[in-house]
C-alpha positions, 0 to 999 in steps of 0.5 A: 117127540119123547126123549124117554128111553124105549125100554122104560116106556115099553117094558116098565117094571120088566125092564131090569129083568129083560136085559140079561145076556142070553147065555149063562156060562158056568165054571168051577175049577180054578183054571176054568174060572180064570179061562172063562173070565178071560174069554168073556173079556175077549168076546166083549171086545169082539162084540162090543157088549158083554154077551154072556154071564160068567157064573163062578161055581161053588156048589159043584166047584168047591172041593169037599172040605175046602169050601171056605177057600174056594169061596175066597177064590171066587170073591177074588176072581170076581173082584179082578174081572174086567170092567164092564163084564158080568160075573155071578156066583153060585153058592151052596144050597141054603141048607148046606153047612157052607151056605152062610160062609159062601154068602158072607165071603162072596157077597161080603167081599165082591158084592159090589162087583157081582151081577147076581147070586145063584142059589141052587135047590130052591124049594120054596119062597122060604129058601128065597127069604133065607138067601135074601137075609144072608145078602142083607147080613153081608151088606149086599142087599142090592144083589138080585137072586137067581134060583135053580128049580130042581124038584117036583115040589119046587116046580109046583111052587114056581109061580110063588118063587118067581113072584118074589121081588128079589128073584130075577131069573129061574133056571131049570135043573134037568138032571136033579129033576129027573133023579128026584123021580126015583127012576120013574123018568128014564135016563133018556130024558136027560139027553138033548133030544129026550128032554123035549119028549118026556111029558113030566120034563116038558111040563116042568119046563113050561111051568117055569117059563110061564111063572117067569113070564107071569112075573116079569122074570127071565126063564133060563134053560138047562144044560145040554151035557153033550158039549162036543155036539154043537148041533145038538146044543143049538137045536135044543136052544132053538126049541127052548126059545121058539117052543117053550119061551126061554130067553136064556140058557146055561153053558157048561163048556166054552164051545157051547157059548157061540151056538147058544148066542146064535140060537137065541139071536133074532135073524138079521132081517127081523132086526132090520124090520124091528128097527124100522118099526121102532124108529117110526114109533118114536117119530109118532111119539108111540101113537099107533102107526100104519107100517107097510099096510099093518097097524102097530101100537104099543103092544107090538112095539113092545115085541119089536123092542125086545127083538132089538134088546135080544139082538144087542145082548147077542152081539148082532149089529144094529142099524144106526137109527136105533143104535144110540139107544144101546150105549154102554151106560144102558147095557 
């Protein structure tokens, strides 16, 4: 019987991208960044895993004229974050005067502690290359890039952007995308429900998700601005996951984190079923099996393993028969 990890057997080159937490929480004001990191550490203790990323924000968080000071604070907070937690930073766009300083300071001082860098307003692969060179100059060539797709042109080039090996995830920037149409898309398309109804917005979401899945990257769904309405958030997250193929979502308020985890978590009966199938597959050394009258082979094993990955990422309890695959060194 094989001892190779199921993630490596079943996911191969997609394994690295496939283990991202399902929630990416953004904060930019100093007090909120500190509170976000504290909450992340508390919930990691509660769930036994780091169930969401904290992205410290320079683009919307840095006061005009104090970009350098804010970047230094982001680097400091990242270095001070609790061990085992995942901290990222969103820098300014590549054509912004503060971009080079952001990358030099944050990646240069905290690159060893960051899980990735988010680059907003990416329009083409050329922008990815600029960010990649900035990481190399900062001595952080190991860091993955997450990119934010926010315009019709960027959506058109989403497959090329997702194909770049440094890119780990693509996110959809709803509000900038709507604004980029010069009033042709109504403001209602920025709401939690309206964003699933307008054809141009829906098309953009599908293009981004499809580009990610074509290249083994993670599609990350946009924000829901009605942060005081958890039902609206959970409904949007559920639709993004079930209908559009998104496996990750942004949070902009602490109250949004748990609804996102719940919406993107597999049901407990699905986790139990997946555990039984994977355990039987291991015994069969990944050969085809007859499980309760249904044929399963590596194609379906891959799906059920991803159910277990998602369960772990969202803090779902895992049966003992598969729990040993999710020790901290593998998460």
